[in-house]
N, C-alpha and C positions, 0 to 999 in steps of 0.2 A: 613911401617913407612916413607919411602922416599916420597911416594905419599901423605901421610897425611901432612908431613912437607911442601911439595910443595903447597898443597891446602891452608894451613894456611898462607903461605907466599904470594901466588899469586892470591888467590881466597878465597871464603868462604869455611870453612870445612863442611858446611851443603848443601846437595844436593838440598834441596827445595829452598835454596837461589840461588844457582848456576843456577837453571833452569830458573829463571826469571830476575836476576839482573846481569848487566854487570860488569866485573872487569876492565873496562877501562873508561876513561873520556876524553872529549874534552873541556878544559877550555875556549876556544874561542867561544863556542856556546852561542848565546844570550839567556838571561833568563828573566830579569826584564825589559821587553819591554813595550812600550806604549800600544800595542794591547793586551798584556797579562794582564796588569792591567785593561784596559777598560773591557775586557771580564770577568775577575775575579770579579770585583766589580759588573758588571751587573748580573752575575749569582748568586752572593752572595745576592744581593737585591731580586732577584726573588725567590730563594729558601727560604730565610728568611720570605718573605711576605706570601708565600703559606703555609709553615709549621705553622707559627703563626696564620694565619687566620683560618685554618682548624683544629687546635689543639683541639678546644673545640667541634668539630663535632663528632657524633657517627654514623658510624665509622669514625675515623680521616683519613685524607689524608696526607701522609707524602712523601715528595720528598727527596731521599737520594742523596749523592754526585755523584753517578754513572750517574744520568741523565745529570747534567752539564758536566761530563766527556765525555759522548757520544756526546752531542751537541757541545761541544767546538771544536772537531776535524773538522767537516765540516765548522763551522763558521770561524775557524782559517785559513783553506785552502782557503776559500772565500776571507778573508781579505788579505791573501798572494797574491792573484791575482789582487785585485782591488785597494789596497792602494798604493799611490806613495811613492817613497823613499825620503821623505821629513821629516825634523825634526829640532831639535835644539841641541846646545852643552852646557852642564852644567858641570862646574868643569873639563873641559878637556875631557869629555866623550860625544860622539854624540848619541842622542836618536832619532831614525828614526821611522816613522810610519810603515815602512816595512823593517825591517833589513834583510830579506831573508826568506827562507822557514820556515814555522811554525814547530817548533821542539818539541821534547818530554819533554824538561825541561820547556818550556813555558806551555805546556799542563799540566804538573804535578803541576806547580805553580797555575794555574787556578783551578785545582782540589782541592788543599789544601785550597785556598780561599773559595771555595764553601763548603767544608767539615766543616770548622770552623763556617760557618754561618747557618748551617742546624738546629741547636738546638735552641729551644725556651728557654729564660732565666728561670731557675727553680724558681726564685723569683716571676714570674708571677702567679704561683699557690698560693703563700702567699697572693698576692694582691687580687686574685679572692675570697678567703675565708674570707679575711678581709672586702672586700667592699660590697658584695652582702647581701641583707637583710635576705635571707634564711640561711645564714651562720653566721658570727659574726657581720655583720651590722656596720662596722666602715667607715662612708662616707669619712673621711679625707684621706683614702688610695688612693683616686682618684688623689692625688697630683702627677703631672708629675715629679717634682724634686725628691720626695721620691722614685718613681718607678725607675727612671734612676740611682740613686745612688746605690741602693741595687742590681740592675741588673748588672751594670758595675762592681761592687765589686766582685760578685760571678763569673762572667765570667773571669775577668783578674787575679784573684788570682790563677786560674788554670795555666795560662801562667807562672806566677812567679815561682810556684813550679815545673812545667815541665822543665823550664830552669835550675833551681838549680839541678835537678835530672838527667840532661843529661848524666853525667859520669857513672851513675848507670844503666840507662834504654835505652840509645840510642847508645853510643859508643861501648860497649862490643859486640863482634861478636856473643856471645851466646844469646844475646837479639835479636831474629829473628823477632818478631812481625808478626806472620803468617797472620794476617788480612791485613797487608800492602802489602803482596805479591800478593793478589788478585787485588788490584788497579794497581800495577805495571804491572801485566800480561795484563790487558786491555790497559794500556797506550802503552806497547810494541807492542800490536797487530796492532795498527795504524801506528806506526813509524818504526818498525823493521820487517814488514811482509815479506820483500824481502829476509830476512836471514833465513826464516823458511821453505825452500823448500827441505832441505836435507832429503833423505830417511833413516829411522832408522829401523832396524829389531826389531820386537815385538813378542809377544806370538802367538802360533798357526801358526807360519810361516807368520804372518801378518806384512806387512810393509806399511806405509802410507807416502804420500807426500802432505801435506795440510798446507797452511799458517794459522796463528792464526786468521787473519781477516776473512778468508773464513769459518773456523770452527765456529767463533763467529756468522756469518750470519746463518749458518745451525742451530746452537744451539738456536738462537733467534726464528727462524721460528718453529722448532720442539717443543720448550717449549711453544710457543704461542698456538700451536695446542693442545698439550697435557694438558695444563692448564685447558681447558674447561671440560675435561673428569672427573677428580676427584672433581672439584670445582663446577660444574654446572650440567653437564649431568648425572653423576652417583656419587652423593656426598658420597655414602656409601664407595667408594674406598678411600676417604680421612680418615675417621675413619672406617677402615675395621674390625669391631668387629664381625667377622664371628663365633667366638667361642660362643658368646652369643646367636647366632641363634639356637644352639643345644637345648637349653632349655630357651626360652624367659622369663619365669616366675621364673627362679632360681636366687634369689637375691645374693646368695653366688658366683655363677658363674659370675654374672655381676660385683660384687665387685672386684673380682680378675682379670678378663680378659677384662672387659669393657674399651673401649677407650675414653669414654666421661666423666663419673663420677667414673669409676673404677680405678684399678691400672695398667691396660694395659699390663698384662702378656700374650703376644700373639706373636707367632713366626713370623707372617706376619700381623702386625697391621695397615699398611697403604701403599698406592701406590702414595702418594702425596709427592713430593720432598720437598715442603715447611715444612712439618712435619718431614721428614728425617733430615733436617738441622736446626730445630728450636733451639735446645740448643747448638749444636756443629756441625761444618762442617767437615765431614769425609775426604774431599778432601783437606782441607786447613790446619787443625791442625794435628800434628803427631799422629800416631796410639796409642801410649802409653797414650796420653791425652784422646782420645775417649774411650779407654778400661777402664782406671781408672775411668773416669766419669761414665761409665755404671756400673762398680763394686760398686761404692758408692751408686748409685740409687738402685741397686739390693739388696745390704745388708740392706739399710734402709727400703726397702719394707718389709722385714721380721719383722722389729720392728713395722711397721705400722700394719701389720696383727696381731701381738701378742697383741698390745694395743687394737685394735678394738674387737677382738673376746674374750678378757678377760674383756671387758667393763671397762678398766681402764679409769679414769677421765670421766666416763659416755659417752664414745665415741661411744658405740654401738647404742645409740639413734640418732646419727647424721650420715650424709653421710660419707663414709670412706675417701673420697678424695675431700676436699673442702677448699677454702681459705677464706671463709666467717666466721665471728663470729656468734654464735647463742645464743639465750636466753634459759631460763630453760624450755621453751615449745618447744624447737627444731625448733623455727622459726628464720629467719634472725634477727640479733640484731638491734634494733631500737635505734640509737644513740640519736635521738632527745628526747627520753624518759628520759634521765639522765642529760640534760642541761637546764638552765633557758633561759629566753628571750634574754639574752646577749651572750648566747653560753658558759656560764661558768658552770663548774661541780656543780651539785646539789646533795649533799650527801643523802638527804631524798628521792629524786626521785630514786637514784641508789639503795638504800636499798629496796624501794618498788617495783622496777622492777626486775632486775636480774644482776648478774655478767655475763661477756661474757664466752661462752664455745667454745672450738676449736675442730675441727675434729682430728682424729688420725694422718692424714698426716700433718696437720698444726702443731701439737705438735712436731712431729719428725723434721719437717723443722726448727722450732725455736731452738730446741736443737742443731741441726747441724750448725745453724747460729752461735750460741755461740761457738761451737767447732772450726769452721773454722777460727774465728778471733784469738783465742789464738794459733791455729796451724800455722797460717800464720806468726806470729811473731817468733814462735819457729823454723819454717822452715828456715826463713831468717837468724836467728842466727846460726843454726847448719850447714846448707848446703851452705850458700852464704856469710858467714862472711868475707872470704878472698876477694871476689869481692867487698863487701861493703867497706872494708878497702882500697882497691886499688882506689876506687872512692873517698874516703875521702882524700887519699894521693894526688890524682890529683887535688882536690879542694885546698888543701894546697899549691901545686905547683903553682897554678894560683895566689893565694894570694902572694906568694913570688915573682912571676914575676911582679906583680903590685908594690910590694915594691922596686924591682930593678929599675923599670922605674922611681920611685920617688927618686932614688939615695940613698936609705936607707940601701941597702945591697950590698955586692959584688956578682957578677953574675956568677963566674966561676963554682962553685959547682952546682948552679941551672941549668946552661946549660947542665951539665953532666946528671943531673936527668931528664931533659926534653928529652935529646937524648936517654936515657935509656928507657923512656916511649914510645917514637916514635918507637923504634925497636920492642916493644912488640905489636904494633898495627897491625890490619889486613889490607888487601889491601884497603878496603873502607875508613878506617880512614886515611890511608896514602894519598889517592887521595884527600880527603877533606882538607888536610893541604895546598892545593893550594889556599884556600880561607880564608879570615880573619874570625876568629871566633867571635861570639857575646860575648862582654865582660860580665862578671858575673854581673857587677853593673847595666847593662840594665835591667836584670831580677829582680834584687833586688829593683830597683826603681819602676818597675811595681808592684811588690808585695807590697811595702810600700804604694803606691798610692791606690791600691785596698783595702788594710786594712783600710786606712783612709776614703775612700768613704763609706765603709760599716758601720764603727763606726759612722760617721756623719749621715748617713741615719737612723740608728736605734735610735740615741740619739736625733735628731732634731724633731722627730715626736712621738706621744704618743703610742709607740709600747709596753709599759710595759715590756721592755726587756733591760737588761744591754748591752751597746755597747761592753763589753769585751767578749760577746758570740762569736764575730768574732775570737778572739784569741784562745778561748777554742776549737772552731770547727777546726781551722787550726792545733792546737796541736794534735787533734785526727787524722787528716789526715796525719800529719808529721810522726806519729808513724808507720802508715801502708803503706804509699805510695811506699816506696822502696821495701819491700817484696812482696806486691801485684803486683807492676809493674814488678818485676823480674819474678814472676810466670806467669803473663799474657804475657810478652814478649817471654817466652820460651815455654809455653804450649798453648797459645791462649785462656785460661780460665781466666775469671776475677772474683775476689772476691769483692763483693760490700759491702759497709759499711752502707747501709741504716738501717738495723735492729739495729746494734750497736749504730749508731748515735741517732736513736729514743729511744733506751733503756737508754742510758746515759743521753740524753737530757731530757727525761721524768722523770728520777729520780732527776735530778738536778733542774729542774724548774717545779715540779709537780703542776698540776692545771693550768698552763699557756701554752695553746696550741700554741700561736704565738711565744713565746720564744723558745719552742721546735722546731718549724718549722725553725727558724733561725739557731739554733744549727745544725739541720739536713742538712740545705743548706750548711753551711760552713764545716761540717764534712764529709758528704757523697758526695755531688755534686762537691765540690772542688776537691776531689780526683778523681772522675770520669772524670771531665774535664781535670785534669792534665794528666791522662793516655791517654785520647783521643788526647791531644796536643802532647804528647810524641810519639804517633804512627805517627802523621803527621811529626814530626821532623825526625823520622826514614825513612819515605817516601822520604823526601828531602835528607837525608843522602845516601840512596841507589841510588837516581837519580843524585847525586853530584850537588845539587842546593846550591849556596853559602848561608851559614847560616844567613847572615844579610838580604838577600832577603826573606828567609823563615820567619824571625822574623817579618818583616813588612807585609808580606803576611798573617800572622796570626792576627796581631794587628789591621790593618785597617778594614778588613771585619768584625771582631768581633765588633768593635766600631759601624760600620754602621748597622749591623744586630740587635744590641741591641736597637738602636733607632727606627728601623723599627718595631721590636716586640712590643715595648712600644706604638708606634703610633697605631698599630693594636689593642692592648689591650684597649687603650683609646676610640677607636670607638666601640668595641664590648660590653663594659660594659654598653653602653647606648641603646643596643638593647632590645626591650621590651620582657619580659619573658625569658631573657637569663638564661641558666643553670637550666631550669625547663622542665617538660615534655611537656609544650606547647610552647617551644622555636621554632622560625622559623629556617628553613634551617638545622634542626636536631642539632642545637647548644645546646645540652643537657649537655655538659661539663662532660664527664666521668672522665677525669683526675682530675679536681678540686673537684668533688664529692668524688672520692677515697682519694684524698689528705685531704679533710675535715674529712672524717671518720678516717683516720690514725692520724690526728692532735688531734681529740677528744679522740681516743682510747689510744694513747701514751702520749699526753700532758695533756688533761683534766682529764681523769680517772687516767692515770699514771701507769707505770709498777709495782709500789709497791703493788698495790692491787691484781695484778695477779701473779707476781714473787717475791714479798717481803715475809717477814716472815709470815707464815701461808697461803700464796697464793696458789691457786689451782695447779699452774704449776711450783712451785719453784724447783721441782726436775730436771727440764730441765736445770737448771743452772749448773748441773754437766757436761754439754757440755764444759765449759771452761777448767777444768782440763783434761777432756778426750782428747781434741784436742792436748794439750801439750804431754800427755802420748803417744798418737798414733805416733806423729812425732818422739819422742825420741826412741820408739820401732823400728821404721823403720830405724832410724839413727844407732842404735846399730846393727841391722841386716846387714846393709850395711858395717859396720866396720868388722863384723865377716866373712861375705861371700861377699866380694866386687865384685867377678866375677860372682855371681849367676845372671842369666838373669832376673829371676822373681823379685828379690830384687832390682836390678839396675833400672828396669822399673816401679817399684811401686812409686806412687806419692801420699802421704797421703792427701795433701791439695786438689788436684784435686778430689780424692775419696770423701772427705767430701763435696766438691762443687757439686758433682753429687747427694748427698743426699738432696740438696736444690731444686731439680727440681720437687718436688711434689707441690700439692695444687695450682692450679688445674691441673697441668700437670702430666704425668705419663710415664711409660716405653715406650709407643707408640711413644713418642717424642725422645727417646734415643736409644733403641735397634736397629732400622733400620740402624743407622749410623755405627754400629760395623762391619757387613759383608762388607759394602762398603769400610770402612777404611782398613780392613784386606786385601782385594783384592788389593787395591792400594798401601799401604805402606809395606806390607809384601811380597806379591807374585810378583807384577810388579816391585817394586823398587829393590828388591833383585836380581831378575833374568834378568830384562831388564832395567837397569838403564838409558841408553841413550834414549830408547823409552819412559820410564816413565817420564823423564825430559821434553821431548817435549810434550807428551800427558798431563802432569800435567799443563803445561801452558794453553793448550786448555781447560782442565776441569775447571781450575780456571776462565777462561773466561765464560764458561757456568754457573758457580756458580754466577759470577758477574752479568750476564744478568738476571739470575733468581732472584737475590736479588733486 
């Protein structure tokens, strides 16, 4: 108990955080320097242009923030050597071209700038399907003002919500954000390599003395060499479906054990590390997350098998594991057969053609999508209501502070409340108190401007959509962002709102695909952006970067990257045969094509015909009450047997999230992670904590390089 109290007071109580995050800070270290901003904006422009330009290519080429993070270090050290110590003084602060050695805070600020610029605005997909003649053929969507307004709106709304939710998702020590630890490990490899030479005893009497930078170099070379084996030289090792080789013509064996179109029930399904870590990273997220995820997938597999072999919903006539809709001839569903020349739903054509049919795995996936949404809200209320109330109390304290500054209230009692809250903070929160916090109204102004831009963009052009769709979408996001964020911050598993946003939007604006797409953008993408921005805020929190520097380091690159993405879109839409099979440079637009199919399926046809009264798959709506019941059952079990290790480590939401991993994926993408996670988190961490802490830093570097 003394050790635990000391850890809570002087460090993080979580070993995975202690292994990569320092519990001390140097407030005098330069952060928002001229060279950091120049490099950050440069890399943000580059990554935004590349990702936007190749987003419509098949296969797409995507540059992640790891690449700028790697390139920033040698460039920063080069500028450290060549730039003179010259600059200017603004508001009493001197800004030099070369304030000293290139440090880890500058490096992380550049990484954050690059990370926020890597994503293409989601509204670009709306413009693609509006503009092109093979889709909805609405030439007015070429207007730059329209594209800028809706893109800026969806991007900056995420910042406003992330800022409002800081007290729930960033400040609590329990919100670890495992994905952020990977980025910090790589950053530390460059700047703290000299501190990593201590020898630590490990298993099998093994002890190593290797810096993180040297390990990264070895991992880079070995992964580069090994990559060619399963991906090019012997591709069967990637989908190692050796069990189907026993009887190549046995359809049942292929259905259950096949790694490509089957369910992947195979003890050794792959030797490809990219498949090992496709759904969940066993070295990054806690073992209980990996195992719960696997249990959910395994349990849902039994339901898939039961549906298929009982021919429920005519699933036996279709592939057992597919994410594509089919017609009543078991052929891929032809969406163009049910719409008119304007892209609007044609009821006569629909009756003459066919309703869509789903595979067994796709039916189960939709059922658990419905379950996980209700379970997320129930889990937040039952398990984290006290954390949520503390966050609300902190928000109220901020409001009272603002009132005190205006002289409207006496401040003695407030100061006592603030001091009480400070005493409850962990070491990282206390260290961050050395820097001025971003006022709440900064984020509220950002949120208000983003809402206004979106409503103007939708109302000023003939979108056939009410501008209030912005508010409805944000309301959906507001309900889920805190419970989803808490789950993601603690487990590394994200619950996405895409299906729920499509479902509600399709019911609300049935027959209007564009309106449904706007609802989806503001309901689903806003939440995803807010969580991504919250993860960046946690990065800055761990590195002790002043919050106001982080605020502008997110805002400015996002503004620049949005305009770059729109400029690229303006060029690409004029390319001849773009988004067709005859497109040059392989610009066949897989993303916009999939987006168009979803828009017609959920918006034009609408979920009422599939999940409404008399609909073929209406029974899957039982997922909504099932999600609540499962969470309540586990909560009651935890009350009755609070010390039972099985009950304590069971996470119903993560289990149900594992059930979403089908169609077209399977157990081959999940099971291989379980033995790796067990060896790392159960055996090594329990028996050799010091060695595990050091090696985990190195293994995270290997994972970052692989990513």
